N, CA, C, O and the ligand as a Tripos MOL2 file, in Angstrom:
@<TRIPOS>MOLECULE
protein
  253   251    64     0     0
PROTEIN
NO_CHARGES

@<TRIPOS>ATOM
      1 N           1.7100   -7.5620   -8.6510 N.3       1 MET1
      2 CA          0.9080   -6.8070   -9.4920 C.3       1 MET1
      3 C           0.5040   -5.3680   -8.8960 C.2       1 MET1
      4 O           1.0930   -4.8740   -7.9340 O.2       1 MET1
      5 N          -0.4490   -4.8140   -9.5000 N.am      2 MET2
      6 CA         -0.8730   -3.4290   -8.7430 C.3       2 MET2
      7 C          -1.5320   -3.5320   -7.3760 C.2       2 MET2
      8 O          -2.0950   -4.5930   -7.1100 O.2       2 MET2
      9 N          -1.5260   -2.5810   -6.5060 N.am      3 VAL3
     10 CA         -1.7700   -2.3880   -5.4910 C.3       3 VAL3
     11 C          -3.5840   -2.6100   -5.4130 C.2       3 VAL3
     12 O          -4.2740   -1.9380   -6.1800 O.2       3 VAL3
     13 N          -4.1210   -3.4080   -4.6190 N.am      4 PRO4
     14 CA         -5.4360   -3.5940   -4.6930 C.3       4 PRO4
     15 C          -6.0920   -2.1160   -4.4680 C.2       4 PRO4
     16 O          -5.4540   -1.2630   -3.8520 O.2       4 PRO4
     17 N          -7.1770   -1.8910   -4.9040 N.am      5 VAL5
     18 CA         -7.9930   -0.5670   -4.5580 C.3       5 VAL5
     19 C          -8.4470   -0.5770   -3.0540 C.2       5 VAL5
     20 O          -8.2810    0.2850   -2.1910 O.2       5 VAL5
     21 N          -9.1130   -1.8910   -2.9820 N.am      6 ARG6
     22 CA         -9.8910   -2.0010   -1.5920 C.3       6 ARG6
     23 C          -9.2950   -2.9490   -0.8890 C.2       6 ARG6
     24 O          -8.7370   -3.8900   -1.4550 O.2       6 ARG6
     25 N          -9.3400   -2.8090    0.6010 N.am      7 CYS7
     26 CA         -8.9600   -3.9350    1.5590 C.3       7 CYS7
     27 C          -9.7710   -5.0590    1.3750 C.2       7 CYS7
     28 O         -10.9940   -4.9260    1.3260 O.2       7 CYS7
     29 N          -9.1750   -6.2650    1.2570 N.am      8 PHE8
     30 CA         -9.7800   -7.5550    1.0850 C.3       8 PHE8
     31 C         -10.8870   -7.8730    1.9460 C.2       8 PHE8
     32 O         -11.9700   -8.3710    1.6370 O.2       8 PHE8
     33 N         -10.3590   -7.4300    3.3320 N.am      9 THR9
     34 CA        -11.3220   -7.9230    4.4570 C.3       9 THR9
     35 C         -12.3860   -6.6880    4.8920 C.2       9 THR9
     36 O         -13.3880   -6.9930    5.5380 O.2       9 THR9
     37 N         -12.2060   -5.6860    4.6240 N.am     10 CYS10
     38 CA        -13.2210   -4.5580    5.2860 C.3      10 CYS10
     39 C         -13.7310   -3.8530    4.1200 C.2      10 CYS10
     40 O         -14.7830   -3.2300    4.2640 O.2      10 CYS10
     41 N         -13.0630   -3.8500    2.8100 N.am     11 GLY11
     42 CA        -13.7200   -3.0430    1.8350 C.3      11 GLY11
     43 C         -13.3900   -1.6020    1.7890 C.2      11 GLY11
     44 O         -13.7960   -0.9590    0.8210 O.2      11 GLY11
     45 N         -12.7320   -1.0390    2.6770 N.am     12 SER12
     46 CA        -12.1250    0.3280    2.8310 C.3      12 SER12
     47 C         -11.1150    0.6060    1.5330 C.2      12 SER12
     48 O         -10.3020   -0.2130    1.1050 O.2      12 SER12
     49 N         -11.3120    1.7400    1.0820 N.am     13 VAL13
     50 CA        -10.3610    2.2330    0.0020 C.3      13 VAL13
     51 C          -9.0330    2.3410    0.3850 C.2      13 VAL13
     52 O          -8.8120    3.2830    1.1460 O.2      13 VAL13
     53 N          -7.9990    1.5870    0.0520 N.am     14 VAL14
     54 CA         -6.4980    1.9040    0.6070 C.3      14 VAL14
     55 C          -5.5620    2.2290   -0.8040 C.2      14 VAL14
     56 O          -4.5470    2.9250   -0.7740 O.2      14 VAL14
     57 N          -5.9930    1.7260   -1.7670 N.am     15 GLY15
     58 CA         -5.2340    2.2760   -3.0080 C.3      15 GLY15
     59 C          -4.8960    3.3990   -3.1850 C.2      15 GLY15
     60 O          -3.7730    3.5940   -3.6510 O.2      15 GLY15
     61 N          -5.6750    4.4020   -2.9020 N.am     16 GLU16
     62 CA         -5.2840    5.9560   -2.8630 C.3      16 GLU16
     63 C          -4.0690    6.2940   -2.0090 C.2      16 GLU16
     64 O          -3.4620    7.3550   -2.1560 O.2      16 GLU16
     65 N          -3.7280    5.3730   -1.1140 N.am     17 HIS17
     66 CA         -2.4280    5.8700   -0.2640 C.3      17 HIS17
     67 C          -1.1670    5.2300   -0.5780 C.2      17 HIS17
     68 O          -0.1580    5.3930    0.1090 O.2      17 HIS17
     69 N          -1.2240    4.4040   -1.7520 N.am     18 TRP18
     70 CA         -0.0920    3.6060   -2.1240 C.3      18 TRP18
     71 C           0.9670    4.5070   -2.4370 C.2      18 TRP18
     72 O           2.0250    4.3260   -1.8340 O.2      18 TRP18
     73 N           0.8880    5.5530   -3.3570 N.am     19 GLU19
     74 CA          2.0520    6.3660   -3.7420 C.3      19 GLU19
     75 C           2.6550    7.2440   -2.8000 C.2      19 GLU19
     76 O           3.8510    7.5330   -2.8210 O.2      19 GLU19
     77 N           1.6840    7.7420   -1.8290 N.am     20 ALA20
     78 CA          2.3230    8.6420   -0.7140 C.3      20 ALA20
     79 C           3.0440    7.4410    0.2360 C.2      20 ALA20
     80 O           4.1920    7.6340    0.6370 O.2      20 ALA20
     81 N           2.5140    6.5220    0.4890 N.am     21 PHE21
     82 CA          3.1300    5.5790    1.1250 C.3      21 PHE21
     83 C           4.4340    5.1810    0.7210 C.2      21 PHE21
     84 O           5.3100    5.3640    1.5660 O.2      21 PHE21
     85 N           4.7720    4.6870   -0.3510 N.am     22 THR22
     86 CA          5.8580    4.2910   -0.8930 C.3      22 THR22
     87 C           6.9480    5.2770   -0.8870 C.2      22 THR22
     88 O           8.0900    5.0610   -0.4830 O.2      22 THR22
     89 N           6.4430    6.5010   -1.4230 N.am     23 SER23
     90 CA          7.6810    7.6380   -1.6860 C.3      23 SER23
     91 C           7.9550    8.1050   -0.0270 C.2      23 SER23
     92 O           9.1020    8.3930    0.3160 O.2      23 SER23
     93 N           6.9930    8.1480    0.8080 N.am     24 ARG24
     94 CA          7.4540    8.5440    2.1840 C.3      24 ARG24
     95 C           8.4210    7.2230    2.9400 C.2      24 ARG24
     96 O           9.2990    7.4950    3.7580 O.2      24 ARG24
     97 N           8.2090    6.2540    2.6610 N.am     25 VAL25
     98 CA          9.0170    4.9630    3.1310 C.3      25 VAL25
     99 C          10.4520    5.0450    2.6310 C.2      25 VAL25
    100 O          11.4640    4.9360    3.3230 O.2      25 VAL25
    101 N          10.3740    5.2700    1.2120 N.am     26 GLU26
    102 CA         11.7470    5.2780    0.4900 C.3      26 GLU26
    103 C          12.5880    6.5230    1.0360 C.2      26 GLU26
    104 O          13.8160    6.4900    0.9510 O.2      26 GLU26
    105 N          11.9720    7.5500    1.5620 N.am     27 GLU27
    106 CA         12.6720    8.4830    2.0660 C.3      27 GLU27
    107 C          13.2970    8.3550    3.5060 C.2      27 GLU27
    108 O          14.0970    9.1580    3.9840 O.2      27 GLU27
    109 N          12.7810    7.1530    4.1640 N.am     28 GLY28
    110 CA         13.3610    6.8880    5.2490 C.3      28 GLY28
    111 C          12.4160    6.8590    6.6410 C.2      28 GLY28
    112 O          12.8390    6.6530    7.7790 O.2      28 GLY28
    113 N          10.9900    7.1280    6.2380 N.am     29 GLU29
    114 CA         10.1850    7.2570    7.2290 C.3      29 GLU29
    115 C           9.7660    6.0580    7.8010 C.2      29 GLU29
    116 O           9.8150    5.0760    7.0600 O.2      29 GLU29
    117 N           9.3130    5.8790    9.0920 N.am     30 ASP30
    118 CA          8.7340    4.7080    9.5550 C.3      30 ASP30
    119 C           7.4850    4.3640    9.0880 C.2      30 ASP30
    120 O           6.5310    5.1130    9.2980 O.2      30 ASP30
    121 N           7.3390    3.1130    8.3550 N.am     31 PRO31
    122 CA          5.9820    2.7400    7.9590 C.3      31 PRO31
    123 C           4.7930    2.9860    8.7000 C.2      31 PRO31
    124 O           3.7880    3.5140    8.2250 O.2      31 PRO31
    125 N           4.9460    2.5360   10.0500 N.am     32 ALA32
    126 CA          3.8420    2.6100   10.8160 C.3      32 ALA32
    127 C           3.4900    4.0500   11.1320 C.2      32 ALA32
    128 O           2.3130    4.2800   11.4120 O.2      32 ALA32
    129 N           4.3370    5.0200   11.1210 N.am     33 GLU33
    130 CA          4.0540    6.6020   11.4050 C.3      33 GLU33
    131 C           3.4540    6.9180   10.2220 C.2      33 GLU33
    132 O           2.4760    7.6560   10.3470 O.2      33 GLU33
    133 N           3.7940    6.5220    8.8900 N.am     34 VAL34
    134 CA          3.2800    6.9260    7.7100 C.3      34 VAL34
    135 C           2.0010    6.4450    7.6190 C.2      34 VAL34
    136 O           1.1970    7.2370    7.1280 O.2      34 VAL34
    137 N           1.4820    5.1200    8.0290 N.am     35 LEU35
    138 CA          0.1370    4.6610    8.1110 C.3      35 LEU35
    139 C          -0.7010    5.4090    8.8220 C.2      35 LEU35
    140 O          -1.7830    5.7900    8.3750 O.2      35 LEU35
    141 N          -0.2150    5.7140   10.1340 N.am     36 ASP36
    142 CA         -1.0090    6.3880   11.0530 C.3      36 ASP36
    143 C          -1.2140    7.8400   10.5650 C.2      36 ASP36
    144 O          -2.3240    8.3250   10.7840 O.2      36 ASP36
    145 N          -0.3240    8.5710    9.9560 N.am     37 ASP37
    146 CA         -0.5010    9.8950    9.3290 C.3      37 ASP37
    147 C          -1.2870    9.8240    8.1990 C.2      37 ASP37
    148 O          -1.7680   10.9130    7.8820 O.2      37 ASP37
    149 N          -1.6150    8.7550    7.3830 N.am     38 LEU38
    150 CA         -2.3490    8.6410    6.3370 C.3      38 LEU38
    151 C          -3.8240    8.2510    6.7100 C.2      38 LEU38
    152 O          -4.6710    8.2580    5.8170 O.2      38 LEU38
    153 N          -4.1700    7.9030    8.0290 N.am     39 GLY39
    154 CA         -5.1300    7.5440    8.3670 C.3      39 GLY39
    155 C          -5.6490    6.1120    8.3100 C.2      39 GLY39
    156 O          -6.8330    5.8610    8.5360 O.2      39 GLY39
    157 N          -4.8050    5.2320    8.0230 N.am     40 VAL40
    158 CA         -4.9690    3.7800    7.9030 C.3      40 VAL40
    159 C          -4.6670    3.1720    9.1260 C.2      40 VAL40
    160 O          -3.5320    2.8060    9.4310 O.2      40 VAL40
    161 N          -5.7320    3.0490    9.8850 N.am     41 THR41
    162 CA         -5.3660    2.7810   11.4110 C.3      41 THR41
    163 C          -5.7610    1.0780   11.5490 C.2      41 THR41
    164 O          -5.1960    0.4140   12.4180 O.2      41 THR41
    165 N          -6.7750    0.4440   10.6170 N.am     42 ARG42
    166 CA         -7.1110   -0.8200   11.0750 C.3      42 ARG42
    167 C          -6.1720   -1.9240   10.3080 C.2      42 ARG42
    168 O          -5.8030   -1.9020    9.1330 O.2      42 ARG42
    169 N          -5.9380   -2.7490   11.1720 N.am     43 HIS43
    170 CA         -4.8120   -3.8790   10.7580 C.3      43 HIS43
    171 C          -5.0230   -4.5600    9.4910 C.2      43 HIS43
    172 O          -4.0930   -4.9740    8.8000 O.2      43 HIS43
    173 N          -6.3420   -4.6810    9.1700 N.am     44 CYS44
    174 CA         -6.4800   -5.2850    7.9920 C.3      44 CYS44
    175 C          -6.0600   -4.6610    6.5630 C.2      44 CYS44
    176 O          -5.7040   -5.2280    5.5300 O.2      44 CYS44
    177 N          -6.2430   -3.1530    6.9030 N.am     45 CYS45
    178 CA         -6.0350   -2.3980    5.8080 C.3      45 CYS45
    179 C          -4.4000   -2.0070    5.7980 C.2      45 CYS45
    180 O          -3.8070   -1.8260    4.7340 O.2      45 CYS45
    181 N          -3.8430   -1.9140    6.9050 N.am     46 ARG46
    182 CA         -2.2670   -1.8640    6.9140 C.3      46 ARG46
    183 C          -1.5900   -2.8190    6.4160 C.2      46 ARG46
    184 O          -0.4550   -2.6100    5.9870 O.2      46 ARG46
    185 N          -2.1590   -4.0360    6.3800 N.am     47 ARG47
    186 CA         -1.3500   -5.2170    5.8780 C.3      47 ARG47
    187 C          -1.4160   -4.9910    4.3140 C.2      47 ARG47
    188 O          -0.5230   -5.5490    3.6770 O.2      47 ARG47
    189 N          -2.2300   -4.3430    3.6910 N.am     48 MET48
    190 CA         -2.6820   -4.1250    2.4730 C.3      48 MET48
    191 C          -1.4150   -3.7480    1.7720 C.2      48 MET48
    192 O          -0.8440   -4.3150    0.8400 O.2      48 MET48
    193 N          -1.0660   -2.5310    2.5090 N.am     49 LEU49
    194 CA          0.0080   -1.6390    1.9980 C.3      49 LEU49
    195 C           1.4680   -2.1910    2.3500 C.2      49 LEU49
    196 O           2.3710   -2.1080    1.5180 O.2      49 LEU49
    197 N           1.6480   -2.7050    3.4960 N.am     50 VAL50
    198 CA          2.8190   -3.1430    4.1100 C.3      50 VAL50
    199 C           3.3850   -4.4200    3.4020 C.2      50 VAL50
    200 O           4.5810   -4.6490    3.2200 O.2      50 VAL50
    201 N           2.2990   -5.2420    3.0190 N.am     51 SER51
    202 CA          2.6120   -6.5510    2.5010 C.3      51 SER51
    203 C           2.8740   -6.6960    1.0230 C.2      51 SER51
    204 O           3.4210   -7.6610    0.4900 O.2      51 SER51
    205 N           2.3570   -5.4790    0.3580 N.am     52 HIS52
    206 CA          2.3260   -5.4350   -1.1200 C.3      52 HIS52
    207 C           3.7630   -5.2770   -1.7500 C.2      52 HIS52
    208 O           4.5590   -4.4780   -1.2570 O.2      52 HIS52
    209 N           4.0740   -6.0260   -2.8130 N.am     53 THR53
    210 CA          5.1290   -6.0100   -3.8790 C.3      53 THR53
    211 C           4.6870   -5.4850   -5.0800 C.2      53 THR53
    212 O           3.7000   -6.0290   -5.5750 O.2      53 THR53
    213 N           5.2020   -4.5320   -5.6770 N.am     54 ASP54
    214 CA          4.5850   -3.7880   -6.9800 C.3      54 ASP54
    215 C           5.3130   -4.6810   -8.1080 C.2      54 ASP54
    216 O           6.4480   -4.2980   -8.3910 O.2      54 ASP54
    217 N           4.9110   -5.6300   -8.6840 N.am     55 LEU55
    218 CA          5.4430   -6.4340   -9.8200 C.3      55 LEU55
    219 C           4.7310   -6.1440  -11.0140 C.2      55 LEU55
    220 O           4.7560   -7.0380  -11.8610 O.2      55 LEU55
    221 N           4.0590   -5.0380  -11.3030 N.am     56 VAL56
    222 CA          3.3210   -4.9410  -12.5400 C.3      56 VAL56
    223 C           4.1920   -4.7530  -13.7280 C.2      56 VAL56
    224 O           4.0380   -5.2650  -14.8370 O.2      56 VAL56
    225 N           5.3190   -3.7780  -13.2580 N.am     57 ASP57
    226 CA          6.3330   -3.5790  -14.4740 C.3      57 ASP57
    227 C           7.0830   -4.7270  -14.7070 C.2      57 ASP57
    228 O           7.5000   -4.9030  -15.8520 O.2      57 ASP57
    229 N           7.3710   -5.6550  -13.7170 N.am     58 VAL58
    230 CA          8.1490   -6.8530  -14.1230 C.3      58 VAL58
    231 C           7.3260   -7.8470  -15.1660 C.2      58 VAL58
    232 O           7.7340   -8.2900  -16.2390 O.2      58 VAL58
    233 N           6.1720   -8.0420  -14.5880 N.am     59 VAL59
    234 CA          5.4360   -9.1010  -15.2630 C.3      59 VAL59
    235 C           4.6400   -8.5780  -16.7230 C.2      59 VAL59
    236 O           4.3160   -9.4120  -17.5670 O.2      59 VAL59
    237 N           4.4090   -7.3260  -16.8840 N.am     60 ALA60
    238 CA          3.7450   -6.8770  -17.9630 C.3      60 ALA60
    239 C           4.1710   -7.1370  -19.3100 C.2      60 ALA60
    240 O           3.3380   -7.3360  -20.1940 O.2      60 ALA60
    241 N           5.5870   -7.1530  -19.5660 N.am     61 PRO61
    242 CA          6.0780   -7.5550  -20.8970 C.3      61 PRO61
    243 C           5.6570   -9.0390  -21.1690 C.2      61 PRO61
    244 O           5.4670   -9.3070  -22.3560 O.2      61 PRO61
    245 N           5.5070   -9.8990  -20.3930 N.am     62 TYR62
    246 CA          5.1800  -11.2060  -20.6460 C.3      62 TYR62
    247 C           3.7620  -11.6220  -20.8750 C.2      62 TYR62
    248 O           3.4620  -12.7950  -21.1000 O.2      62 TYR62
    249 N           2.8940  -10.6450  -20.8150 N.am     63 GLN63
    250 CA          1.4680  -10.8740  -21.0370 C.3      63 GLN63
    251 C           1.1750  -10.8680  -22.3930 C.2      63 GLN63
    252 O           0.0180  -11.0460  -22.7760 O.2      63 GLN63
    253 ZN         -9.3060   -3.2040    6.0360 Zn       64 ZN64
@<TRIPOS>BOND
     1     1     2 1
     2     2     3 1
     3     3     4 2
     4     3     5 am
     5     5     6 1
     6     6     7 1
     7     7     8 2
     8     7     9 am
     9     9    10 1
    10    10    11 1
    11    11    12 2
    12    11    13 am
    13    13    14 1
    14    14    15 1
    15    15    16 2
    16    15    17 am
    17    17    18 1
    18    18    19 1
    19    19    20 2
    20    19    21 am
    21    21    22 1
    22    22    23 1
    23    23    24 2
    24    23    25 am
    25    25    26 1
    26    26    27 1
    27    27    28 2
    28    27    29 am
    29    29    30 1
    30    30    31 1
    31    31    32 2
    32    31    33 am
    33    33    34 1
    34    34    35 1
    35    35    36 2
    36    35    37 am
    37    37    38 1
    38    38    39 1
    39    39    40 2
    40    39    41 am
    41    41    42 1
    42    42    43 1
    43    43    44 2
    44    43    45 am
    45    45    46 1
    46    46    47 1
    47    47    48 2
    48    47    49 am
    49    49    50 1
    50    50    51 1
    51    51    52 2
    52    51    53 am
    53    53    54 1
    54    54    55 1
    55    55    56 2
    56    55    57 am
    57    57    58 1
    58    58    59 1
    59    59    60 2
    60    59    61 am
    61    61    62 1
    62    62    63 1
    63    63    64 2
    64    63    65 am
    65    65    66 1
    66    66    67 1
    67    67    68 2
    68    67    69 am
    69    69    70 1
    70    70    71 1
    71    71    72 2
    72    71    73 am
    73    73    74 1
    74    74    75 1
    75    75    76 2
    76    75    77 am
    77    77    78 1
    78    78    79 1
    79    79    80 2
    80    79    81 am
    81    81    82 1
    82    82    83 1
    83    83    84 2
    84    83    85 am
    85    85    86 1
    86    86    87 1
    87    87    88 2
    88    87    89 am
    89    89    90 1
    90    90    91 1
    91    91    92 2
    92    91    93 am
    93    93    94 1
    94    94    95 1
    95    95    96 2
    96    95    97 am
    97    97    98 1
    98    98    99 1
    99    99   100 2
   100    99   101 am
   101   101   102 1
   102   102   103 1
   103   103   104 2
   104   103   105 am
   105   105   106 1
   106   106   107 1
   107   107   108 2
   108   107   109 am
   109   109   110 1
   110   110   111 1
   111   111   112 2
   112   111   113 am
   113   113   114 1
   114   114   115 1
   115   115   116 2
   116   115   117 am
   117   117   118 1
   118   118   119 1
   119   119   120 2
   120   119   121 am
   121   121   122 1
   122   122   123 1
   123   123   124 2
   124   123   125 am
   125   125   126 1
   126   126   127 1
   127   127   128 2
   128   127   129 am
   129   129   130 1
   130   130   131 1
   131   131   132 2
   132   131   133 am
   133   133   134 1
   134   134   135 1
   135   135   136 2
   136   135   137 am
   137   137   138 1
   138   138   139 1
   139   139   140 2
   140   139   141 am
   141   141   142 1
   142   142   143 1
   143   143   144 2
   144   143   145 am
   145   145   146 1
   146   146   147 1
   147   147   148 2
   148   147   149 am
   149   149   150 1
   150   150   151 1
   151   151   152 2
   152   151   153 am
   153   153   154 1
   154   154   155 1
   155   155   156 2
   156   155   157 am
   157   157   158 1
   158   158   159 1
   159   159   160 2
   160   159   161 am
   161   161   162 1
   162   162   163 1
   163   163   164 2
   164   163   165 am
   165   165   166 1
   166   166   167 1
   167   167   168 2
   168   167   169 am
   169   169   170 1
   170   170   171 1
   171   171   172 2
   172   171   173 am
   173   173   174 1
   174   174   175 1
   175   175   176 2
   176   175   177 am
   177   177   178 1
   178   178   179 1
   179   179   180 2
   180   179   181 am
   181   181   182 1
   182   182   183 1
   183   183   184 2
   184   183   185 am
   185   185   186 1
   186   186   187 1
   187   187   188 2
   188   187   189 am
   189   189   190 1
   190   190   191 1
   191   191   192 2
   192   191   193 am
   193   193   194 1
   194   194   195 1
   195   195   196 2
   196   195   197 am
   197   197   198 1
   198   198   199 1
   199   199   200 2
   200   199   201 am
   201   201   202 1
   202   202   203 1
   203   203   204 2
   204   203   205 am
   205   205   206 1
   206   206   207 1
   207   207   208 2
   208   207   209 am
   209   209   210 1
   210   210   211 1
   211   211   212 2
   212   211   213 am
   213   213   214 1
   214   214   215 1
   215   215   216 2
   216   215   217 am
   217   217   218 1
   218   218   219 1
   219   219   220 2
   220   219   221 am
   221   221   222 1
   222   222   223 1
   223   223   224 2
   224   223   225 am
   225   225   226 1
   226   226   227 1
   227   227   228 2
   228   227   229 am
   229   229   230 1
   230   230   231 1
   231   231   232 2
   232   231   233 am
   233   233   234 1
   234   234   235 1
   235   235   236 2
   236   235   237 am
   237   237   238 1
   238   238   239 1
   239   239   240 2
   240   239   241 am
   241   241   242 1
   242   242   243 1
   243   243   244 2
   244   243   245 am
   245   245   246 1
   246   246   247 1
   247   247   248 2
   248   247   249 am
   249   249   250 1
   250   250   251 1
   251   251   252 2
@<TRIPOS>SUBSTRUCTURE
     1 MET1         2 RESIDUE 1 A MET
     2 MET2         6 RESIDUE 1 A MET
     3 VAL3        10 RESIDUE 1 A VAL
     4 PRO4        14 RESIDUE 1 A PRO
     5 VAL5        18 RESIDUE 1 A VAL
     6 ARG6        22 RESIDUE 1 A ARG
     7 CYS7        26 RESIDUE 1 A CYS
     8 PHE8        30 RESIDUE 1 A PHE
     9 THR9        34 RESIDUE 1 A THR
    10 CYS10       38 RESIDUE 1 A CYS
    11 GLY11       42 RESIDUE 1 A GLY
    12 SER12       46 RESIDUE 1 A SER
    13 VAL13       50 RESIDUE 1 A VAL
    14 VAL14       54 RESIDUE 1 A VAL
    15 GLY15       58 RESIDUE 1 A GLY
    16 GLU16       62 RESIDUE 1 A GLU
    17 HIS17       66 RESIDUE 1 A HIS
    18 TRP18       70 RESIDUE 1 A TRP
    19 GLU19       74 RESIDUE 1 A GLU
    20 ALA20       78 RESIDUE 1 A ALA
    21 PHE21       82 RESIDUE 1 A PHE
    22 THR22       86 RESIDUE 1 A THR
    23 SER23       90 RESIDUE 1 A SER
    24 ARG24       94 RESIDUE 1 A ARG
    25 VAL25       98 RESIDUE 1 A VAL
    26 GLU26      102 RESIDUE 1 A GLU
    27 GLU27      106 RESIDUE 1 A GLU
    28 GLY28      110 RESIDUE 1 A GLY
    29 GLU29      114 RESIDUE 1 A GLU
    30 ASP30      118 RESIDUE 1 A ASP
    31 PRO31      122 RESIDUE 1 A PRO
    32 ALA32      126 RESIDUE 1 A ALA
    33 GLU33      130 RESIDUE 1 A GLU
    34 VAL34      134 RESIDUE 1 A VAL
    35 LEU35      138 RESIDUE 1 A LEU
    36 ASP36      142 RESIDUE 1 A ASP
    37 ASP37      146 RESIDUE 1 A ASP
    38 LEU38      150 RESIDUE 1 A LEU
    39 GLY39      154 RESIDUE 1 A GLY
    40 VAL40      158 RESIDUE 1 A VAL
    41 THR41      162 RESIDUE 1 A THR
    42 ARG42      166 RESIDUE 1 A ARG
    43 HIS43      170 RESIDUE 1 A HIS
    44 CYS44      174 RESIDUE 1 A CYS
    45 CYS45      178 RESIDUE 1 A CYS
    46 ARG46      182 RESIDUE 1 A ARG
    47 ARG47      186 RESIDUE 1 A ARG
    48 MET48      190 RESIDUE 1 A MET
    49 LEU49      194 RESIDUE 1 A LEU
    50 VAL50      198 RESIDUE 1 A VAL
    51 SER51      202 RESIDUE 1 A SER
    52 HIS52      206 RESIDUE 1 A HIS
    53 THR53      210 RESIDUE 1 A THR
    54 ASP54      214 RESIDUE 1 A ASP
    55 LEU55      218 RESIDUE 1 A LEU
    56 VAL56      222 RESIDUE 1 A VAL
    57 ASP57      226 RESIDUE 1 A ASP
    58 VAL58      230 RESIDUE 1 A VAL
    59 VAL59      234 RESIDUE 1 A VAL
    60 ALA60      238 RESIDUE 1 A ALA
    61 PRO61      242 RESIDUE 1 A PRO
    62 TYR62      246 RESIDUE 1 A TYR
    63 GLN63      250 RESIDUE 1 A GLN
    64 ZN64       253 GROUP 0 **** ****
C-alpha cells in the first residue's frame, strides 16, 4: 500500500523521504548512502523505507 507517514516504532516522519529515496535508488545509488544523505539514521526508520513495497496502484482497482 502507501508508505507509512510515520515510523511505527519511534513516530518520526519518514513518508516525506519516500519519493527521493525510490528515485535515487532506481538511478543506481546505494540505498544505505541515500538514507544517510536524507538524514534517516535510526534503524527503525530505515527499515520503514527499505522494506516497503508500493502496492497502492496494484490494489486500487479492486476496492
Ligand atoms: Zn523510527
